[in-house]
Backbone as numpy.savetxt, mean C-alpha at the origin, in Angstrom:
# Nx Ny Nz CAx CAy CAz Cx Cy Cz
-4.75 0.51 12.00 -4.61 1.18 10.74 -5.67 0.68 9.76
-5.91 -0.61 9.72 -6.90 -1.17 8.80 -8.29 -0.62 9.11
-8.58 -0.47 10.39 -9.88 0.07 10.80 -10.05 1.51 10.32
-9.01 2.29 10.45 -9.05 3.69 10.01 -9.24 3.74 8.50
-8.51 2.92 7.76 -8.64 2.91 6.30 -10.04 2.52 5.85
-10.65 1.58 6.57 -12.00 1.14 6.21 -13.03 2.24 6.41
-12.84 3.06 7.43 -13.88 4.01 7.82 -13.62 5.46 7.42
-12.37 5.84 7.29 -12.04 7.25 7.08 -11.91 7.60 5.60
-12.33 8.81 5.28 -12.12 9.30 3.92 -11.06 10.40 3.90
-10.25 10.47 4.96 -9.28 11.55 5.10 -7.82 11.13 5.00
-7.55 9.85 4.76 -6.16 9.40 4.66 -5.64 9.71 3.27
-4.60 10.54 3.20 -4.00 10.91 1.92 -2.62 10.32 1.72
-1.92 10.03 2.82 -0.60 9.43 2.74 -0.55 8.23 3.67
0.08 7.18 3.18 0.24 5.97 3.98 1.72 5.61 3.96
2.38 5.77 5.10 3.82 5.50 5.20 4.00 4.23 6.01
4.44 3.18 5.33 4.68 1.88 5.96 6.13 1.47 5.73
7.00 2.41 5.90 8.44 2.22 5.67 9.04 1.30 6.73
9.73 0.26 6.26 10.48 -0.65 7.14 9.60 -1.25 8.24
8.43 -1.73 7.85 7.49 -2.28 8.82 7.37 -3.80 8.76
8.21 -4.44 7.96 8.15 -5.89 7.85 7.04 -6.37 6.93
6.57 -5.50 6.08 5.48 -5.83 5.16 5.95 -6.88 4.16
5.18 -7.95 4.02 5.46 -9.03 3.08 4.33 -9.09 2.05
4.46 -9.96 1.08 3.42 -10.12 0.07 2.07 -10.46 0.71
2.08 -11.37 1.68 0.82 -11.78 2.32 0.17 -10.62 3.08
0.97 -9.87 3.81 0.43 -8.71 4.53 -0.03 -7.63 3.56
0.70 -7.49 2.47 0.32 -6.51 1.45 -1.03 -6.87 0.83
-1.30 -8.16 0.67 -2.59 -8.60 0.14 -3.72 -8.14 1.06
-3.56 -8.29 2.35 -4.57 -7.83 3.31 -4.74 -6.32 3.25
-3.63 -5.61 3.20 -3.68 -4.15 3.11 -4.37 -3.72 1.82
-4.01 -4.35 0.71 -4.58 -3.99 -0.59 -6.09 -4.20 -0.61
-6.56 -5.26 0.00 -7.99 -5.53 0.05 -8.72 -4.39 0.76
-8.17 -3.95 1.88 -8.78 -2.84 2.63 -8.63 -1.53 1.86
-7.46 -1.30 1.31 -7.20 -0.06 0.59 -8.12 0.10 -0.62
-8.34 -0.97 -1.35 -9.21 -0.90 -2.53 -10.64 -0.55 -2.17
-11.09 -0.95 -0.98 -12.45 -0.64 -0.55 -12.57 0.61 0.30
-11.46 1.25 0.55 -11.44 2.42 1.43 -12.04 3.65 0.75
-12.78 4.45 1.52 -13.27 5.71 0.96 -12.17 6.78 0.85
-11.03 6.54 1.46 -9.93 7.50 1.41 -9.34 7.58 0.01
-8.84 8.75 -0.32 -8.17 8.99 -1.59 -6.67 9.05 -1.34
-6.06 7.92 -1.01 -4.63 7.87 -0.72 -3.87 8.28 -1.98
-3.03 9.29 -1.84 -2.27 9.81 -2.97 -0.81 9.38 -2.95
-0.32 9.02 -1.75 1.08 8.64 -1.63 1.19 7.41 -0.75
1.90 6.41 -1.25 2.09 5.15 -0.55 3.59 4.88 -0.47
4.13 4.83 0.75 5.56 4.60 0.96 5.75 3.21 1.56
6.34 2.32 0.79 6.59 0.94 1.22 8.08 0.62 1.26
8.91 1.65 1.36 10.36 1.46 1.36 10.81 0.45 2.42
11.85 -0.29 2.07 12.56 -1.19 2.98 11.68 -2.32 3.53
10.77 -2.82 2.73 9.97 -3.98 3.09 10.32 -5.13 2.15
9.88 -6.33 2.49 10.18 -7.51 1.68 8.98 -7.84 0.80
8.92 -7.16 -0.33 7.83 -7.37 -1.28 8.42 -7.98 -2.53
7.86 -9.12 -2.93 8.37 -9.83 -4.09 7.51 -9.61 -5.33
7.67 -10.47 -6.34 6.90 -10.34 -7.58 5.39 -10.42 -7.36
4.96 -11.30 -6.47 3.52 -11.39 -6.19 3.01 -10.08 -5.59
3.79 -9.49 -4.71 3.42 -8.21 -4.12 3.36 -7.10 -5.16
4.24 -7.17 -6.15 4.22 -6.17 -7.23 2.91 -6.26 -8.00
2.43 -7.47 -8.24 1.14 -7.65 -8.93 -0.01 -7.11 -8.08
0.08 -7.31 -6.78 -0.93 -6.77 -5.86 -0.94 -5.24 -5.95
0.24 -4.64 -5.95 0.33 -3.18 -6.05 -0.24 -2.66 -7.37
0.02 -3.38 -8.44 -0.54 -2.97 -9.74 -2.07 -2.99 -9.71
-2.63 -3.96 -9.04 -4.09 -4.03 -8.92 -4.62 -2.86 -8.10
-3.93 -2.50 -7.03 -4.32 -1.34 -6.23 -4.29 -0.08 -7.09
-3.24 0.08 -7.87 -3.12 1.26 -8.73 -4.20 1.29 -9.81
-4.62 0.13 -10.26 -5.70 0.06 -11.25 -7.02 0.53 -10.64
-7.30 0.06 -9.43 -8.56 0.39 -8.75 -8.53 1.80 -8.16
-7.38 2.25 -7.71 -7.22 3.56 -7.08 -6.25 4.42 -7.89
-6.67 4.91 -9.05 -5.74 5.66 -9.91 -5.28 7.00 -9.34
-5.91 7.45 -8.26 -5.48 8.71 -7.64 -4.18 8.55 -6.85
-3.70 7.30 -6.67 -2.39 7.10 -6.03 -1.34 7.56 -7.05
-0.73 8.68 -6.77 0.22 9.28 -7.71 1.67 9.07 -7.28
1.87 8.74 -6.02 3.23 8.53 -5.52 3.35 7.17 -4.88
4.29 6.38 -5.36 4.55 5.07 -4.78 6.05 4.97 -4.58
6.45 4.78 -3.33 7.87 4.65 -3.04 8.14 3.23 -2.55
9.07 2.58 -3.25 9.51 1.26 -2.79 10.95 1.06 -3.20
11.81 0.98 -2.22 13.22 0.69 -2.44 13.59 -0.40 -1.45
14.24 -1.43 -1.94 14.68 -2.51 -1.07 16.19 -2.63 -1.21
16.89 -2.44 -0.12 18.34 -2.58 -0.13 18.70 -3.99 0.31
19.51 -4.65 -0.47 19.98 -5.99 -0.11 21.43 -5.86 0.33
21.70 -6.32 1.55 23.07 -6.22 2.06 23.68 -7.58 2.22
């Protein structure tokens, strides 16, 4: 996925629902996403373990990539 994001300009939606994404993994993803030629418009991170640090990472992605218009993140704690 990271390779595709680095090279492709055709990714418009990125669905990473319930993939075990953590703050550290999100940092790696954000680094690639910020440099990607793709115009990702929707990012689905539902059901992952993203904390306050990850929220700051997401804010930075949104600052650099303002065309991201849809961000889904819901975490259910049971």
